[in-house]
N, CA, C and O atoms as CSV, one atom per row, in Angstrom:
chain,resi,resn,atom,element,x,y,z
A,1,MET,N,N,148.731,-42.709,51.859
A,1,MET,CA,C,150.037,-43.319,52.014
A,1,MET,C,C,151.017,-42.858,50.930
A,1,MET,O,O,152.193,-42.628,51.212
A,2,PHE,N,N,150.536,-42.724,49.703
A,2,PHE,CA,C,151.409,-42.322,48.603
A,2,PHE,C,C,151.143,-40.880,48.176
A,2,PHE,O,O,151.515,-40.480,47.073
A,3,ALA,N,N,150.507,-40.111,49.035
A,3,ALA,CA,C,150.105,-38.745,48.687
A,3,ALA,C,C,151.304,-37.867,48.329
A,3,ALA,O,O,151.232,-37.081,47.385
A,4,ARG,N,N,152.386,-37.992,49.061
A,4,ARG,CA,C,153.559,-37.145,48.795
A,4,ARG,C,C,154.170,-37.467,47.441
A,4,ARG,O,O,154.514,-36.560,46.683
A,5,CYS,N,N,154.306,-38.734,47.136
A,5,CYS,CA,C,154.857,-39.134,45.843
A,5,CYS,C,C,153.953,-38.636,44.715
A,5,CYS,O,O,154.436,-38.169,43.684
A,6,LYS,N,N,152.652,-38.739,44.920
A,6,LYS,CA,C,151.691,-38.252,43.926
A,6,LYS,C,C,151.889,-36.758,43.693
A,6,LYS,O,O,151.870,-36.307,42.548
A,7,GLN,N,N,152.079,-35.992,44.752
A,7,GLN,CA,C,152.307,-34.553,44.622
A,7,GLN,C,C,153.580,-34.270,43.829
A,7,GLN,O,O,153.599,-33.380,42.978
A,8,TRP,N,N,154.632,-35.019,44.106
A,8,TRP,CA,C,155.898,-34.813,43.404
A,8,TRP,C,C,155.706,-35.041,41.907
A,8,TRP,O,O,156.143,-34.234,41.086
A,9,VAL,N,N,155.045,-36.154,41.559
A,9,VAL,CA,C,154.816,-36.463,40.146
A,9,VAL,C,C,153.941,-35.376,39.519
A,9,VAL,O,O,154.204,-34.925,38.404
A,10,LYS,N,N,152.914,-34.967,40.234
A,10,LYS,CA,C,152.004,-33.937,39.729
A,10,LYS,C,C,152.758,-32.648,39.396
A,10,LYS,O,O,152.560,-32.075,38.325
A,11,PHE,N,N,153.610,-32.196,40.295
A,11,PHE,CA,C,154.299,-30.937,40.101
A,11,PHE,C,C,155.450,-30.997,39.103
A,11,PHE,O,O,155.921,-29.952,38.654
A,12,THR,N,N,155.914,-32.192,38.746
A,12,THR,CA,C,156.932,-32.281,37.688
A,12,THR,C,C,156.334,-31.961,36.336
A,12,THR,O,O,157.032,-31.511,35.427
A,13,GLY,N,N,155.011,-32.199,36.203
A,13,GLY,CA,C,154.351,-31.942,34.933
A,13,GLY,C,C,154.678,-32.964,33.867
A,13,GLY,O,O,154.371,-32.749,32.695
A,14,LYS,N,N,155.292,-34.068,34.244
A,14,LYS,CA,C,155.698,-35.098,33.286
A,14,LYS,C,C,154.716,-36.273,33.350
A,14,LYS,O,O,154.784,-37.111,34.250
A,15,GLU,N,N,153.809,-36.312,32.381
A,15,GLU,CA,C,152.741,-37.321,32.389
A,15,GLU,C,C,153.271,-38.745,32.362
A,15,GLU,O,O,152.651,-39.629,32.954
A,16,ASP,N,N,154.386,-39.002,31.704
A,16,ASP,CA,C,154.917,-40.361,31.634
A,16,ASP,C,C,155.229,-40.932,33.018
A,16,ASP,O,O,155.196,-42.148,33.201
A,17,LEU,N,N,155.532,-40.074,33.993
A,17,LEU,CA,C,155.844,-40.566,35.338
A,17,LEU,C,C,154.619,-41.127,36.062
A,17,LEU,O,O,154.769,-41.908,37.002
A,18,VAL,N,N,153.412,-40.743,35.642
A,18,VAL,CA,C,152.182,-41.266,36.249
A,18,VAL,C,C,152.099,-42.764,36.046
A,18,VAL,O,O,151.524,-43.473,36.871
A,19,TYR,N,N,152.669,-43.254,34.951
A,19,TYR,CA,C,152.545,-44.664,34.577
A,19,TYR,C,C,153.771,-45.492,34.930
A,19,TYR,O,O,153.860,-46.662,34.556
A,20,VAL,N,N,154.703,-44.901,35.639
A,20,VAL,CA,C,155.889,-45.630,36.104
A,20,VAL,C,C,155.552,-46.250,37.454
A,20,VAL,O,O,155.059,-45.551,38.339
A,21,PRO,N,N,155.805,-47.546,37.636
A,21,PRO,CA,C,155.531,-48.169,38.943
A,21,PRO,C,C,156.234,-47.403,40.063
A,21,PRO,O,O,157.362,-46.937,39.903
A,22,ILE,N,N,155.557,-47.286,41.180
A,22,ILE,CA,C,156.060,-46.459,42.275
A,22,ILE,C,C,157.426,-46.931,42.786
A,22,ILE,O,O,158.257,-46.114,43.184
A,23,GLU,N,N,157.655,-48.236,42.774
A,23,GLU,CA,C,158.957,-48.747,43.219
A,23,GLU,C,C,160.074,-48.236,42.306
A,23,GLU,O,O,161.175,-47.941,42.770
A,24,LYS,N,N,159.788,-48.134,41.025
A,24,LYS,CA,C,160.782,-47.652,40.073
A,24,LYS,C,C,160.985,-46.143,40.239
A,24,LYS,O,O,162.103,-45.649,40.100
A,25,LEU,N,N,159.909,-45.415,40.534
A,25,LEU,CA,C,160.040,-43.973,40.782
A,25,LEU,C,C,160.987,-43.719,41.944
A,25,LEU,O,O,161.878,-42.875,41.855
A,26,HIS,N,N,160.792,-44.451,43.036
A,26,HIS,CA,C,161.630,-44.267,44.225
A,26,HIS,C,C,163.077,-44.625,43.943
A,26,HIS,O,O,163.994,-44.039,44.519
A,27,GLN,N,N,163.277,-45.582,43.063
A,27,GLN,CA,C,164.621,-46.086,42.804
A,27,GLN,C,C,165.375,-45.254,41.762
A,27,GLN,O,O,166.583,-45.054,41.886
A,28,LEU,N,N,164.669,-44.770,40.739
A,28,LEU,CA,C,165.358,-44.202,39.587
A,28,LEU,C,C,165.151,-42.716,39.336
A,28,LEU,O,O,165.954,-42.099,38.636
A,29,LYS,N,N,164.114,-42.134,39.880
A,29,LYS,CA,C,163.811,-40.733,39.573
A,29,LYS,C,C,164.070,-39.850,40.776
A,29,LYS,O,O,163.684,-40.178,41.898
A,30,GLN,N,N,164.726,-38.730,40.535
A,30,GLN,CA,C,165.078,-37.822,41.616
A,30,GLN,C,C,164.861,-36.384,41.171
A,30,GLN,O,O,164.831,-36.092,39.975
A,31,VAL,N,N,164.714,-35.503,42.125
A,31,VAL,CA,C,164.514,-34.084,41.854
A,31,VAL,C,C,165.660,-33.313,42.494
A,31,VAL,O,O,166.020,-33.552,43.646
A,32,CYS,N,N,166.215,-32.402,41.743
A,32,CYS,CA,C,167.327,-31.578,42.214
A,32,CYS,C,C,166.884,-30.682,43.366
A,32,CYS,O,O,165.752,-30.198,43.374
A,33,GLY,N,N,167.753,-30.460,44.324
A,33,GLY,CA,C,167.468,-29.625,45.478
A,33,GLY,C,C,167.130,-28.182,45.133
A,33,GLY,O,O,166.527,-27.479,45.944
A,34,ARG,N,N,167.507,-27.733,43.946
A,34,ARG,CA,C,167.202,-26.364,43.533
A,34,ARG,C,C,165.711,-26.126,43.294
A,34,ARG,O,O,165.282,-24.980,43.163
A,35,HIS,N,N,164.923,-27.196,43.236
A,35,HIS,CA,C,163.489,-27.073,42.986
A,35,HIS,C,C,162.673,-27.001,44.276
A,35,HIS,O,O,161.452,-27.155,44.252
A,36,PHE,N,N,163.345,-26.768,45.396
A,36,PHE,CA,C,162.680,-26.687,46.696
A,36,PHE,C,C,162.970,-25.342,47.356
A,36,PHE,O,O,164.012,-24.729,47.121
A,37,LEU,N,N,162.040,-24.903,48.177
A,37,LEU,CA,C,162.236,-23.687,48.968
A,37,LEU,C,C,163.243,-23.975,50.078
A,37,LEU,O,O,163.397,-25.125,50.489
A,38,THR,N,N,163.922,-22.954,50.560
A,38,THR,CA,C,164.856,-23.170,51.666
A,38,THR,C,C,164.114,-23.667,52.903
A,38,THR,O,O,164.692,-24.386,53.719
A,39,THR,N,N,162.850,-23.299,53.056
A,39,THR,CA,C,162.052,-23.760,54.203
A,39,THR,C,C,161.642,-25.226,54.085
A,39,THR,O,O,161.123,-25.800,55.042
A,40,ASP,N,N,161.869,-25.836,52.924
A,40,ASP,CA,C,161.565,-27.261,52.734
A,40,ASP,C,C,162.635,-28.159,53.360
A,40,ASP,O,O,162.433,-29.366,53.494
A,41,PHE,N,N,163.769,-27.573,53.740
A,41,PHE,CA,C,164.884,-28.343,54.294
A,41,PHE,C,C,164.935,-28.214,55.816
A,41,PHE,O,O,164.383,-27.279,56.396
A,42,ASN,N,N,165.613,-29.177,56.448
A,42,ASN,CA,C,165.830,-29.081,57.889
A,42,ASN,C,C,166.827,-27.956,58.173
A,42,ASN,O,O,167.323,-27.324,57.241
A,43,ARG,N,N,167.119,-27.703,59.432
A,43,ARG,CA,C,168.002,-26.578,59.813
A,43,ARG,C,C,169.400,-26.681,59.200
A,43,ARG,O,O,169.994,-25.671,58.823
A,44,LYS,N,N,169.916,-27.899,59.106
A,44,LYS,CA,C,171.261,-28.085,58.557
A,44,LYS,C,C,171.272,-28.113,57.028
A,44,LYS,O,O,172.336,-28.180,56.412
A,45,LYS,N,N,170.091,-28.061,56.422
A,45,LYS,CA,C,169.948,-28.090,54.957
A,45,LYS,C,C,170.466,-29.386,54.347
A,45,LYS,O,O,170.925,-29.398,53.205
A,46,THR,N,N,170.391,-30.485,55.114
A,46,THR,CA,C,170.876,-31.767,54.622
A,46,THR,C,C,169.754,-32.734,54.258
A,46,THR,O,O,169.992,-33.719,53.558
A,47,GLN,N,N,168.537,-32.468,54.720
A,47,GLN,CA,C,167.404,-33.343,54.429
A,47,GLN,C,C,166.157,-32.511,54.191
A,47,GLN,O,O,165.998,-31.415,54.729
A,48,LEU,N,N,165.278,-33.065,53.368
A,48,LEU,CA,C,163.994,-32.417,53.138
A,48,LEU,C,C,163.037,-32.735,54.271
A,48,LEU,O,O,163.100,-33.808,54.870
A,49,ARG,N,N,162.156,-31.800,54.556
A,49,ARG,CA,C,161.087,-32.063,55.517
A,49,ARG,C,C,160.072,-32.982,54.847
A,49,ARG,O,O,159.971,-33.001,53.621
A,50,ARG,N,N,159.326,-33.739,55.633
A,50,ARG,CA,C,158.333,-34.676,55.091
A,50,ARG,C,C,157.281,-33.993,54.225
A,50,ARG,O,O,156.730,-34.620,53.321
A,51,SER,N,N,156.999,-32.747,54.481
A,51,SER,CA,C,155.970,-32.019,53.738
A,51,SER,C,C,156.495,-31.382,52.449
A,51,SER,O,O,155.723,-30.773,51.708
A,52,ALA,N,N,157.776,-31.512,52.175
A,52,ALA,CA,C,158.384,-30.842,51.025
A,52,ALA,C,C,157.872,-31.386,49.689
A,52,ALA,O,O,157.747,-32.595,49.491
A,53,VAL,N,N,157.586,-30.464,48.796
A,53,VAL,CA,C,157.158,-30.784,47.434
A,53,VAL,C,C,157.892,-29.816,46.512
A,53,VAL,O,O,157.963,-28.625,46.815
A,54,PRO,N,N,158.440,-30.296,45.395
A,54,PRO,CA,C,159.148,-29.386,44.498
A,54,PRO,C,C,158.221,-28.275,44.013
A,54,PRO,O,O,157.106,-28.538,43.564
A,55,SER,N,N,158.696,-27.020,44.109
A,55,SER,CA,C,157.838,-25.899,43.724
A,55,SER,C,C,158.601,-24.716,43.128
A,55,SER,O,O,157.984,-23.717,42.759
A,56,VAL,N,N,159.909,-24.805,43.027
A,56,VAL,CA,C,160.721,-23.683,42.561
A,56,VAL,C,C,161.231,-23.951,41.146
A,56,VAL,O,O,161.738,-25.033,40.849
A,57,GLU,N,N,161.087,-22.949,40.281
A,57,GLU,CA,C,161.587,-23.025,38.904
A,57,GLU,C,C,161.138,-24.279,38.166
A,57,GLU,O,O,161.934,-24.927,37.486
A,58,LEU,N,N,159.871,-24.613,38.301
A,58,LEU,CA,C,159.329,-25.748,37.564
A,58,LEU,C,C,158.988,-25.265,36.160
A,58,LEU,O,O,158.407,-24.193,35.991
A,59,THR,N,N,159.344,-26.049,35.164
A,59,THR,CA,C,159.186,-25.602,33.781
A,59,THR,C,C,157.883,-26.063,33.136
A,59,THR,O,O,157.558,-25.635,32.028
A,60,ARG,N,N,157.143,-26.923,33.809
A,60,ARG,CA,C,155.909,-27.445,33.234
A,60,ARG,C,C,154.720,-27.155,34.139
A,60,ARG,O,O,154.878,-26.901,35.333
A,61,THR,N,N,153.537,-27.196,33.557
A,61,THR,CA,C,152.302,-27.024,34.310
A,61,THR,C,C,152.021,-28.302,35.095
A,61,THR,O,O,152.193,-29.394,34.551
A,62,PRO,N,N,151.594,-28.203,36.356
A,62,PRO,CA,C,151.260,-29.418,37.119
A,62,PRO,C,C,150.196,-30.247,36.403
A,62,PRO,O,O,149.332,-29.708,35.713
A,63,LEU,N,N,150.273,-31.550,36.576
A,63,LEU,CA,C,149.351,-32.471,35.920
A,63,LEU,C,C,147.957,-32.413,36.543
A,63,LEU,O,O,147.804,-32.081,37.719
A,64,ALA,N,N,146.960,-32.735,35.752
A,64,ALA,CA,C,145.576,-32.758,36.214
A,64,ALA,C,C,145.327,-33.981,37.087
A,64,ALA,O,O,145.910,-35.040,36.854
A,65,ASP,N,N,144.467,-33.840,38.087
A,65,ASP,CA,C,144.149,-34.940,39.002
A,65,ASP,C,C,143.568,-36.151,38.283
A,65,ASP,O,O,143.745,-37.279,38.744
A,66,GLU,N,N,142.882,-35.942,37.169
A,66,GLU,CA,C,142.260,-37.047,36.436
A,66,GLU,C,C,143.277,-38.081,35.954
A,66,GLU,O,O,142.920,-39.240,35.739
A,67,LEU,N,N,144.506,-37.690,35.785
A,67,LEU,CA,C,145.549,-38.611,35.325
A,67,LEU,C,C,145.955,-39.616,36.400
A,67,LEU,O,O,146.584,-40.629,36.094
A,68,PHE,N,N,145.605,-39.346,37.637
A,68,PHE,CA,C,146.089,-40.153,38.753
A,68,PHE,C,C,145.090,-41.214,39.237
A,68,PHE,O,O,145.195,-41.683,40.370
A,69,ILE,N,N,144.138,-41.589,38.401
A,69,ILE,CA,C,143.111,-42.557,38.805
A,69,ILE,C,C,143.729,-43.874,39.259
A,69,ILE,O,O,143.323,-44.415,40.288
A,70,ASP,N,N,144.695,-44.401,38.522
A,70,ASP,CA,C,145.322,-45.684,38.863
A,70,ASP,C,C,146.659,-45.523,39.586
A,70,ASP,O,O,147.409,-46.491,39.709
A,71,PHE,N,N,146.962,-44.337,40.057
A,71,PHE,CA,C,148.241,-44.094,40.735
A,71,PHE,C,C,148.144,-44.531,42.188
A,71,PHE,O,O,147.130,-44.246,42.825
A,72,PRO,N,N,149.122,-45.193,42.735
A,72,PRO,CA,C,150.372,-45.599,42.120
A,72,PRO,C,C,150.273,-46.999,41.525
A,72,PRO,O,O,149.510,-47.837,42.005
A,73,LEU,N,N,151.042,-47.236,40.488
A,73,LEU,CA,C,151.182,-48.566,39.926
A,73,LEU,C,C,152.239,-49.300,40.753
A,73,LEU,O,O,153.079,-48.678,41.404
A,74,HIS,N,N,152.183,-50.617,40.715
A,74,HIS,CA,C,153.167,-51.421,41.453
A,74,HIS,C,C,153.765,-52.481,40.548
A,74,HIS,O,O,153.133,-52.917,39.585
A,75,ILE,N,N,154.979,-52.892,40.858
A,75,ILE,CA,C,155.590,-54.024,40.174
A,75,ILE,C,C,155.948,-55.068,41.219
A,75,ILE,O,O,156.055,-54.769,42.409
A,76,PHE,N,N,156.129,-56.283,40.758
A,76,PHE,CA,C,156.478,-57.356,41.689
A,76,PHE,C,C,157.925,-57.235,42.120
A,76,PHE,O,O,158.760,-56.717,41.379
A,77,ARG,N,N,158.219,-57.708,43.306
A,77,ARG,CA,C,159.566,-57.615,43.871
A,77,ARG,C,C,160.608,-58.259,42.955
A,77,ARG,O,O,161.721,-57.743,42.847
A,78,SER,N,N,160.277,-59.369,42.296
A,78,SER,CA,C,161.235,-60.035,41.405
A,78,SER,C,C,161.619,-59.128,40.242
A,78,SER,O,O,162.775,-59.121,39.819
A,79,GLU,N,N,160.656,-58.358,39.716
A,79,GLU,CA,C,160.960,-57.416,38.643
A,79,GLU,C,C,161.850,-56.296,39.153
A,79,GLU,O,O,162.720,-55.816,38.427
A,80,LEU,N,N,161.645,-55.880,40.382
A,80,LEU,CA,C,162.445,-54.826,40.985
A,80,LEU,C,C,163.903,-55.274,41.121
A,80,LEU,O,O,164.821,-54.483,40.905
A,81,MET,N,N,164.109,-56.531,41.477
A,81,MET,CA,C,165.467,-57.064,41.622
A,81,MET,C,C,166.185,-57.086,40.275
A,81,MET,O,O,167.388,-56.831,40.212
A,82,VAL,N,N,165.459,-57.387,39.200
A,82,VAL,CA,C,166.054,-57.396,37.868
A,82,VAL,C,C,166.501,-55.986,37.500
A,82,VAL,O,O,167.596,-55.804,36.969
A,83,LEU,N,N,165.660,-54.982,37.776
A,83,LEU,CA,C,166.019,-53.593,37.487
A,83,LEU,C,C,167.253,-53.173,38.275
A,83,LEU,O,O,168.149,-52.528,37.730
A,84,ALA,N,N,167.303,-53.533,39.545
A,84,ALA,CA,C,168.433,-53.160,40.395
A,84,ALA,C,C,169.723,-53.808,39.898
A,84,ALA,O,O,170.773,-53.167,39.873
A,85,SER,N,N,169.644,-55.074,39.504
A,85,SER,CA,C,170.846,-55.774,39.057
A,85,SER,C,C,171.330,-55.257,37.702
A,85,SER,O,O,172.496,-55.434,37.349
A,86,ALA,N,N,170.436,-54.617,36.945
A,86,ALA,CA,C,170.821,-54.062,35.644
A,86,ALA,C,C,171.550,-52.732,35.804
A,86,ALA,O,O,172.092,-52.202,34.834
A,87,GLY,N,N,171.568,-52.187,37.026
A,87,GLY,CA,C,172.273,-50.940,37.287
A,87,GLY,C,C,171.613,-49.728,36.662
A,87,GLY,O,O,172.294,-48.780,36.270
A,88,MET,N,N,170.302,-49.748,36.566
A,88,MET,CA,C,169.572,-48.644,35.944
A,88,MET,C,C,169.441,-47.495,36.936
A,88,MET,O,O,168.651,-47.562,37.877
A,89,GLU,N,N,170.216,-46.448,36.717
A,89,GLU,CA,C,170.164,-45.273,37.588
A,89,GLU,C,C,170.200,-44.014,36.736
A,89,GLU,O,O,170.755,-44.005,35.638
A,90,HIS,N,N,169.604,-42.961,37.254
A,90,HIS,CA,C,169.634,-41.662,36.593
A,90,HIS,C,C,170.020,-40.613,37.626
A,90,HIS,O,O,169.457,-40.578,38.720
A,91,ASN,N,N,170.952,-39.784,37.291
A,91,ASN,CA,C,171.320,-38.657,38.135
A,91,ASN,C,C,171.283,-37.420,37.262
A,91,ASN,O,O,172.020,-37.319,36.281
A,92,TYR,N,N,170.423,-36.480,37.621
A,92,TYR,CA,C,170.211,-35.322,36.785
A,92,TYR,C,C,170.932,-34.072,37.271
A,92,TYR,O,O,171.294,-33.223,36.456
A,93,CYS,N,N,171.146,-33.937,38.552
A,93,CYS,CA,C,171.785,-32.731,39.100
A,93,CYS,C,C,172.744,-33.130,40.215
A,93,CYS,O,O,172.905,-34.313,40.513
A,94,GLY,N,N,173.372,-32.145,40.822
A,94,GLY,CA,C,174.343,-32.415,41.882
A,94,GLY,C,C,173.736,-32.905,43.175
A,94,GLY,O,O,174.267,-33.841,43.773
A,95,SER,N,N,172.632,-32.309,43.641
A,95,SER,CA,C,172.004,-32.702,44.902
A,95,SER,C,C,170.673,-33.357,44.599
A,95,SER,O,O,169.867,-32.807,43.849
A,96,PHE,N,N,170.435,-34.525,45.173
A,96,PHE,CA,C,169.247,-35.279,44.819
A,96,PHE,C,C,168.379,-35.589,46.010
A,96,PHE,O,O,168.865,-35.799,47.121
A,97,TYR,N,N,167.087,-35.614,45.762
A,97,TYR,CA,C,166.110,-35.977,46.773
A,97,TYR,C,C,165.040,-36.795,46.088
A,97,TYR,O,O,164.599,-36.442,44.995
A,98,SER,N,N,164.612,-37.886,46.710
A,98,SER,CA,C,163.551,-38.710,46.152
A,98,SER,C,C,162.318,-38.613,47.014
A,98,SER,O,O,162.419,-38.491,48.235
A,99,PRO,N,N,161.139,-38.667,46.386
A,99,PRO,CA,C,159.914,-38.644,47.169
A,99,PRO,C,C,159.761,-39.944,47.937
A,99,PRO,O,O,160.073,-41.016,47.418
A,100,GLN,N,N,159.298,-39.861,49.130
A,100,GLN,CA,C,159.021,-41.066,49.919
A,100,GLN,C,C,157.588,-41.001,50.353
A,100,GLN,O,O,157.066,-39.935,50.680
A,101,SER,N,N,156.946,-42.166,50.355
A,101,SER,CA,C,155.530,-42.197,50.721
A,101,SER,C,C,155.313,-41.923,52.180
A,101,SER,O,O,154.172,-41.915,52.644
């Protein structure tokens, strides 16, 4: 169910993301469209295909599978509402795509 999100985190090479609750990953972390192949997008280049995983110009080595033993972590819905109301957002590049399970 969360295999795609796990792949995205793995290929970012950022170990700290393994320990971020999955709800927060979906809400706050995004990957720039430049990190995907042109074949990862639909014909109009407006959406990623379900099988898309960032693979272009990655600056870090993919994470080891052993780090994902407890992945994904979860937080309670009430905690998620507090994060949303705090306006915690990150935008790193011009075009954004988030992993979906």
